[in-house]
C-alpha positions as CSV (number, residue, x, y, z in Angstrom):
1,M,8.5,58.5,-32.8
2,S,5.9,57.9,-29.9
3,E,2.3,56.7,-29.6
4,K,0.0,57.1,-26.0
5,N,-3.3,56.0,-25.7
6,E,-5.2,55.8,-22.0
7,L,-2.9,52.1,-21.1
8,F,-0.3,52.1,-23.5
9,E,2.5,54.0,-24.5
10,F,4.7,52.8,-27.4
11,E,8.1,54.4,-28.1
12,T,10.0,53.3,-32.1
13,E,13.4,54.0,-32.1
14,G,14.7,52.4,-35.3
15,D,14.2,48.4,-35.2
16,S,12.8,48.4,-31.8
17,I,9.7,48.5,-30.1
18,T,9.8,49.6,-26.2
19,V,5.7,49.1,-24.6
20,K,5.2,51.2,-21.5
21,P,1.9,50.0,-20.4
22,S,0.5,51.6,-17.1
23,G,-2.3,52.0,-14.6
24,E,-3.8,48.6,-13.1
25,L,-3.0,45.7,-15.1
26,V,-5.2,43.6,-13.8
27,M,-7.6,40.8,-15.1
28,T,-10.4,43.1,-15.0
29,N,-8.0,45.2,-17.9
30,A,-7.5,42.3,-20.2
31,D,-9.7,43.8,-22.7
32,N,-8.2,46.6,-22.8
33,Y,-4.5,45.8,-23.2
34,D,-4.6,45.1,-27.1
35,L,-1.4,43.5,-28.7
36,K,-3.0,44.9,-31.3
37,Q,-2.1,48.4,-30.8
38,M,1.5,47.7,-31.4
39,P,3.5,48.8,-34.9
40,I,4.8,45.7,-35.5
41,S,6.7,46.0,-38.7
42,K,9.0,43.6,-40.8
43,D,11.9,45.7,-39.8
44,T,11.4,45.2,-36.0
45,K,13.8,43.0,-34.3
46,K,13.5,44.2,-30.9
47,I,10.5,44.9,-28.2
48,T,11.0,45.4,-25.0
49,L,8.2,45.8,-22.3
50,D,9.3,48.2,-19.8
51,L,6.6,47.9,-16.2
52,E,7.6,51.4,-14.2
53,N,4.7,52.8,-15.1
54,V,1.9,49.6,-13.6
55,E,0.8,51.1,-10.2
56,R,-1.4,47.6,-9.4
57,Y,-1.2,44.6,-10.9
58,D,-2.8,40.9,-10.3
59,T,-1.6,36.8,-11.8
60,Y,-3.0,39.2,-15.2
61,L,0.7,40.4,-15.4
62,L,2.4,37.2,-15.4
63,A,-0.4,35.8,-18.2
64,F,0.4,39.9,-20.3
65,I,4.1,39.1,-20.4
66,F,4.2,35.9,-21.6
67,R,1.4,36.9,-24.2
68,I,4.0,39.4,-25.9
69,E,7.2,36.9,-25.1
70,K,5.3,34.5,-27.3
71,M,4.5,37.1,-29.7
72,C,7.8,38.0,-29.8
73,K,9.2,33.9,-30.7
74,E,6.4,33.4,-33.1
75,K,7.9,36.6,-35.3
76,E,11.1,35.9,-34.2
77,I,11.9,38.8,-32.3
78,E,14.2,40.0,-29.7
79,F,12.2,39.9,-26.0
80,E,14.0,42.0,-22.8
81,L,11.8,42.6,-20.3
82,I,12.7,46.0,-18.0
83,G,11.4,48.2,-15.4
84,V,11.0,45.4,-13.2
85,D,11.1,46.5,-8.7
86,T,11.6,44.7,-6.5
87,D,8.5,44.0,-5.5
88,M,7.1,43.0,-8.5
89,Q,10.5,41.2,-8.9
90,S,9.1,39.2,-5.9
91,Y,5.8,38.1,-7.0
92,L,7.0,37.4,-10.4
93,D,8.8,34.7,-9.0
94,L,6.6,32.9,-7.2
95,L,4.3,32.0,-10.1
96,M,6.7,31.8,-12.9
97,P,7.1,28.0,-13.7
98,K,10.3,26.8,-12.5
99,E,12.4,25.6,-14.9
100,E,13.3,21.9,-14.3
101,I,17.1,21.0,-14.3
102,E,18.2,18.3,-17.1
103,P,20.4,15.8,-15.0
104,E,23.7,15.5,-16.3
105,E,23.8,12.3,-18.9
106,E,25.7,9.7,-17.2
107,E,28.1,7.5,-19.2
108,K,25.8,4.5,-20.1
109,G,27.5,1.3,-19.8
110,S,27.3,-2.2,-21.1
111,K,24.0,-3.7,-20.7
112,F,25.7,-6.3,-18.7
113,V,26.7,-3.7,-16.3
114,L,24.5,-2.3,-16.1
115,K,21.6,-5.1,-15.8
116,V,24.3,-6.2,-12.6
117,E,23.9,-2.5,-11.5
118,N,19.6,-3.4,-11.4
119,F,20.7,-7.0,-9.4
120,G,22.6,-5.7,-6.8
121,N,20.3,-2.3,-6.2
122,N,17.7,-4.9,-5.8
123,I,19.8,-6.9,-3.1
124,K,20.4,-4.1,-1.2
125,T,16.3,-3.4,-1.0
126,Q,16.1,-6.6,-0.3
127,L,18.5,-6.4,2.6
128,S,17.2,-3.0,3.9
129,D,13.6,-4.5,3.6
130,I,14.7,-7.6,5.8
131,H,17.1,-5.5,8.4
132,D,14.1,-3.3,9.1
133,F,11.3,-6.2,9.9
134,V,14.7,-7.5,12.0
135,E,14.4,-4.3,14.3
136,F,10.4,-4.6,14.0
137,F,10.3,-7.9,15.6
138,G,13.4,-6.9,18.2
139,I,10.6,-4.4,19.1
140,L,7.9,-6.3,19.3
141,A,9.2,-9.4,21.6
142,T,10.3,-6.7,23.5
143,K,6.9,-5.1,24.4
144,A,6.0,-8.6,24.8
145,M,8.1,-9.7,27.2
146,K,6.8,-6.2,29.5
147,L,3.7,-7.2,28.6
148,I,4.3,-10.1,30.6
149,F,5.4,-8.3,33.5
150,K,3.2,-5.2,33.0
151,P,-0.4,-6.2,31.6
152,L,-1.9,-2.6,31.4
153,S,1.0,-1.5,29.5
154,M,-1.6,-2.2,26.6
155,R,-4.2,-0.7,25.2
156,W,-6.8,-3.4,26.6
157,E,-9.5,-1.5,25.6
158,D,-8.8,-1.8,21.8
159,F,-8.2,-5.3,22.5
160,P,-11.8,-7.3,22.5
161,A,-12.4,-4.5,18.9
162,Q,-9.6,-6.1,17.2
163,V,-10.7,-10.3,18.2
164,F,-14.1,-9.1,17.4
165,R,-13.2,-8.1,13.4
166,S,-10.2,-10.1,13.2
167,G,-11.4,-13.3,14.7
168,V,-15.5,-13.6,15.0
169,M,-16.3,-11.5,11.7
170,A,-13.3,-14.0,9.9
171,L,-16.5,-17.0,10.9
172,P,-18.3,-16.7,8.2
173,I,-16.4,-16.8,5.0
174,T,-13.3,-18.9,6.5
175,M,-16.2,-21.7,7.7
176,L,-17.5,-21.2,3.6
177,I,-14.2,-22.0,2.1
178,V,-13.4,-24.4,4.5
179,F,-17.0,-26.2,3.6
180,L,-16.3,-26.4,0.2
181,I,-12.9,-27.2,0.4
182,G,-13.8,-30.6,2.3
183,L,-16.6,-31.3,-0.3
184,I,-14.3,-31.4,-2.8
185,T,-11.9,-33.2,-1.2
186,G,-14.2,-35.9,-0.3
187,Y,-15.5,-35.9,-4.2
188,Q,-12.6,-36.3,-5.3
189,G,-11.1,-38.3,-3.1
190,A,-14.4,-40.9,-3.2
191,T,-14.3,-41.0,-7.2
192,Q,-10.9,-42.8,-6.4
193,L,-10.7,-45.0,-3.4
194,K,-14.5,-45.9,-4.9
195,R,-12.2,-48.2,-7.7
196,F,-9.9,-49.9,-4.8
197,G,-12.8,-50.8,-3.0
198,A,-11.7,-48.6,-0.2
199,D,-14.6,-46.7,0.7
200,M,-14.1,-46.2,4.7
201,F,-10.6,-45.1,3.8
202,I,-12.0,-41.3,3.0
203,A,-13.1,-40.6,7.1
204,D,-9.0,-41.3,6.6
205,L,-8.5,-38.7,3.8
206,I,-10.8,-35.9,5.0
207,G,-9.6,-35.7,8.8
208,I,-5.9,-35.7,8.0
209,S,-5.9,-33.6,5.2
210,I,-8.3,-31.5,6.9
211,T,-6.7,-30.6,10.5
212,R,-3.0,-31.0,9.2
213,E,-2.9,-29.3,5.9
214,L,-5.9,-27.7,4.5
215,S,-8.1,-25.7,7.1
216,P,-5.3,-23.8,9.2
217,L,-3.3,-23.2,5.2
218,M,-7.1,-21.7,3.8
219,V,-7.9,-19.8,7.1
220,A,-3.9,-18.6,7.2
221,I,-4.7,-16.6,3.8
222,L,-7.7,-15.7,4.2
223,V,-7.0,-14.2,7.2
224,A,-4.9,-12.2,5.7
225,G,-6.3,-11.6,2.7
226,R,-9.2,-9.5,5.4
227,S,-7.4,-8.6,8.7
228,G,-3.3,-8.3,6.9
229,S,-4.5,-5.8,4.5
230,A,-6.9,-3.8,7.3
231,F,-3.9,-3.5,9.8
232,A,-1.8,-2.1,6.7
233,A,-5.0,0.3,5.8
234,E,-5.5,1.2,9.0
235,I,-2.0,1.9,9.9
236,G,-0.5,3.6,7.0
237,S,-3.9,6.2,6.6
238,M,-2.5,7.0,10.8
239,K,0.2,7.7,9.6
240,V,-0.1,9.6,5.7
241,T,-2.0,11.6,8.0
242,D,0.5,12.1,11.0
243,E,-1.6,10.9,13.5
244,I,0.6,8.2,14.9
245,N,3.4,11.8,14.9
246,A,1.0,12.9,17.3
247,M,0.2,9.9,19.6
248,T,3.8,10.1,20.2
249,S,4.4,13.5,20.5
250,M,1.5,13.1,23.2
251,G,4.3,10.0,25.0
252,Y,2.1,7.1,23.5
253,D,3.9,4.1,22.4
254,K,2.8,3.1,18.5
255,Y,3.8,0.0,19.2
256,E,1.8,-0.4,23.0
257,F,-0.9,1.1,21.4
258,L,-1.7,0.2,17.9
259,V,0.6,-3.3,17.4
260,L,0.5,-5.2,20.2
261,P,-3.0,-5.1,20.4
262,R,-3.6,-6.4,16.9
263,V,-1.0,-9.5,16.9
264,L,-2.4,-10.5,19.9
265,A,-6.0,-10.5,19.0
266,V,-5.0,-12.2,15.0
267,V,-2.8,-14.4,17.6
268,L,-5.9,-16.3,20.0
269,S,-8.3,-16.0,17.4
270,M,-6.5,-18.0,15.1
271,P,-6.4,-21.3,17.2
272,F,-10.2,-21.4,17.8
273,I,-11.5,-20.6,13.8
274,V,-9.1,-23.2,12.8
275,M,-11.3,-25.6,15.9
276,I,-14.1,-24.8,13.8
277,C,-13.6,-25.3,10.6
278,N,-12.1,-28.2,11.3
279,V,-15.8,-29.5,11.8
280,V,-17.5,-27.6,9.1
281,G,-14.5,-29.5,6.8
282,L,-14.8,-33.0,8.2
283,F,-18.8,-32.2,7.9
284,G,-18.5,-31.4,4.2
285,G,-16.5,-34.2,4.0
286,L,-19.1,-36.7,5.8
287,I,-22.2,-35.3,2.7
288,A,-19.7,-36.5,0.1
289,A,-18.8,-39.5,1.4
290,I,-22.8,-40.2,2.6
291,S,-23.8,-39.5,-0.8
292,T,-21.0,-41.4,-3.2
293,L,-20.6,-43.7,-1.5
294,D,-21.7,-47.2,1.0
295,I,-21.2,-45.5,4.1
296,T,-22.9,-44.1,7.3
297,V,-22.8,-41.2,9.2
298,I,-22.2,-43.8,12.4
299,S,-19.3,-45.4,10.3
300,Y,-18.1,-42.2,9.1
301,V,-17.0,-40.7,12.6
302,N,-16.2,-43.8,14.0
303,R,-13.1,-43.9,11.5
304,L,-12.2,-40.9,12.1
305,E,-12.5,-40.9,15.8
306,M,-9.9,-44.2,14.7
307,S,-7.3,-42.6,11.8
308,L,-7.6,-38.9,13.7
309,T,-4.8,-38.4,16.6
310,Y,-4.3,-36.0,18.8
311,G,-0.9,-34.5,17.2
312,D,-2.9,-33.8,13.7
313,I,-5.5,-31.9,15.2
314,A,-2.4,-30.4,17.4
315,S,0.0,-29.6,14.2
316,G,-3.5,-27.5,13.0
317,L,-3.6,-25.4,15.8
318,I,0.6,-24.7,16.5
319,K,0.7,-23.9,13.0
320,S,-2.8,-21.7,13.1
321,I,-0.7,-19.0,16.3
322,F,1.9,-19.3,14.1
323,F,1.0,-18.3,11.0
324,G,-1.3,-15.5,13.5
325,F,1.5,-13.7,14.0
326,V,3.1,-14.0,10.4
327,I,0.1,-12.0,9.3
328,S,-0.6,-9.6,12.2
329,S,3.1,-8.2,12.1
330,I,3.5,-8.0,8.5
331,G,0.5,-5.9,8.1
332,C,1.2,-3.9,10.7
333,Y,5.2,-3.2,9.8
334,K,4.1,-2.5,6.0
335,G,1.5,-0.5,7.7
336,L,4.3,2.3,9.3
337,K,6.6,1.0,6.2
338,V,4.1,3.8,4.5
339,E,5.3,6.9,3.3
340,G,3.8,10.0,1.2
341,G,-0.1,9.4,0.3
342,A,-2.6,7.2,-0.9
343,D,0.0,5.9,-3.2
344,S,2.2,3.9,-0.6
345,V,-0.8,2.7,1.2
346,G,-2.0,0.9,-1.5
347,R,1.6,-0.4,-2.6
348,M,2.0,-1.4,0.9
349,T,-1.5,-3.5,1.8
350,T,-1.4,-4.9,-2.0
351,S,2.6,-6.0,-0.4
352,S,1.5,-7.1,2.8
353,V,-1.2,-9.9,1.8
354,V,1.5,-11.1,-0.6
355,A,4.3,-11.2,1.7
356,A,2.2,-12.9,4.2
357,V,0.8,-15.8,2.0
358,F,4.4,-16.6,0.7
359,M,5.7,-16.6,4.6
360,I,2.5,-18.6,5.5
361,I,3.2,-21.4,2.7
362,L,7.2,-21.5,3.6
363,S,6.3,-21.6,7.0
364,D,4.2,-24.5,6.3
365,A,6.6,-26.2,3.9
366,I,9.2,-25.8,7.3
367,F,6.5,-27.0,9.2
368,T,5.9,-30.3,7.2
369,F,9.2,-30.8,7.6
370,I,10.3,-30.4,11.3
371,F,6.7,-32.4,12.3
372,Q,7.9,-35.7,10.6
373,A,10.9,-35.4,12.1
374,I,9.8,-36.0,15.4
375,G,6.4,-38.3,14.7
376,I,3.8,-35.0,14.5
């Protein structure tokens, strides 16, 4: 038995129905293809959709197929699709959602074995990171040596801007923090020294702690948060947008063009920032001393001259140079490690700050033992 209207033709044979749409199966004709017209009964076991007579189609074709297929699933009726030519099949393959292939379930081992595997994978990842950083450091050292003999190999146009952003722009926040550290150290120290009548030694406490430890350490941590993260984000964004690949294809070296100016700017800026912060920190300690103890400005300054040595100041400056190298190199390295999109940029930026702060504190401890061993 066959039923036909303007756009539909239904052929019923036993418990099977063949649906033959014709004409233009497009979105503008969607209202004309009403599935309620189908002569479905309780005895219907199979529905066949024949698309042979469809002359034109768009994305509504896939929606139409899904509607009939969904209806068949709900009514537990077998569904079959026929009359699809090569072009239509290619179009459907393009629109059809891809089925995710479920991975074969691996045999689950014991919890101990899984923990050992995870531990091994973590160690492997860490060793790979160490290898990559050593390779990065080697390339950077090679480019730095080349810079000595060929100064024009680096892009010097970026150097003043990097010094301004990494050094000059960092001064306000670093000066404020070290001033507060000096003030707090002075107040805390004054409370204890006053008990023993050792008011004059407040200058020794503040002078040595600020110049040897607190000033270079706090400046390094703040610069790591400012400049280190900025380097990772800048270079990472350039890598995501393929700017670095474009530079390489044009013959520019990414180390000479991007990394060296940033590293050199931070390394040279750090000692000057620390020197200025030393003065500000000592001034903060002076305010605490004269406001809580029976001490004058002249006696405070005279005691500083007696207690502070060139070794105290030099140790802080040496640390600051190394800290600057650690901060800038880790920031640039993490930026070059970015892969993928914005998520990777965020992760590497965070990782650069964490790694830099860890290396700063670790190297500070190592410097402390070295300076004590050589008598500085």
